[in-house]
N, C-alpha and C positions, 0 to 999 in steps of 0.2 A: 292416386293413392290406392293401394291394395288393401280393401277392408275385409277380404276373406278370412284372414286369421282372427280377427275380431269377431266376425260372424260365426265362425266355428266355435270359439270359445264361449261366446254368449249363448249360443244354441245349446251347446253340451251342458253348460251350467243350468240353463233353463230346463233342460230335460231332467237333470239330476233332482232339481227341485220339484217339478211336476211329478216325477216318479215317486219321490218320497210323500208328496201330498196325496197322490193316488192310493197309496198304501196306508196312510195313517190320518188323513183328514176326514172329519165327519161330513163335511160338505161334499167332498168327492163321493164318498159312500152314498150320500143322498142323490147325487146326480146320476150315478150308475144305477141306482134303484129306479129313478124316474125314467131312464132310458130302457129299463128292463134288461140290463146287462151286467147285473151285480156279479154274476159267476166270472165275468171277465176282468173285473177290477184289479185283482192281484196279478194277473197275466200282464195286463196293460202297464201297471206300475213297474213290474220287472222288466218289461221290454223298454220302457222309457229310461229306466236306470241304465240297462245294458246299451241302449242307443246313445245316451248321453256320454256315458264312459267311453264308447267306441269313437265318438267324435273327438274327445280329448285325446285319447291314445292315437287316433288316426292322424293327428298332427305330426307324429314321428313315424307312424306305420300306415302308409296310404290304403292298404286293402280294408283296414278297420273303418277308415273315413268313408270309403265307397259303400261298404255294406250297411254301416249305421245310418248314413244319410238316406240310402234307398229305403231301409226299413222304417226309419221315422217319417219319410215322406209319405209312404204308404199307410202307416199308422194315422198320420194326420189327415189323409184324404178320406179314410173311414171315419175319423171322428167328425170331420167337416160334414160328411154325409149323414151321419147320425144327428148332428145339430139341425141340418135342413129337414130331415124326417120329422124331427120333434117341433118344427116350425120355431126354433129358438130365434132370438133377435139377432141383428147383425153384430151387436156389441158382444154377444155371447159366442157367435160363431167366428168372429174374426181372429181370435188367437189360433184356432186350428188351422184356418186358411193361411195365415201368416207363416206359421211354423211349417206347413206343407210346402209353401213356395221357398222358404228359406232352405229347407232340406233338399228340395229339387234343384236349387241353384248350387248348393254344395255338392251334390251328386254330379251335375254336369261339369263343374269345375275339377272335381276330383278325377273324373274319368279322362279329362283332357290333360292331366299332368303327365 
């Protein structure tokens, strides 16, 4: 069974949700403040919205899939590093690690197409 299309759609939708939360959620504002990165919150939200949209568009236009998955994998690698630096729990760090690995997988598969 080829689960790549499902992964792409789920990942794209997740980043649209996370992007909106990043821009509008008080708890995300609090997290960015705790990280000392409040000046990057809006940029991060916009990049997540663009990346999520690119994954969904990439279903029909492969260059968008490749670019979006690469960008989101990098963004989540940075997010995971921030979580490690802040000594956050595994439970708090796991989403960024999981999304990084999912986007790295999508990237590899999109390049092989």
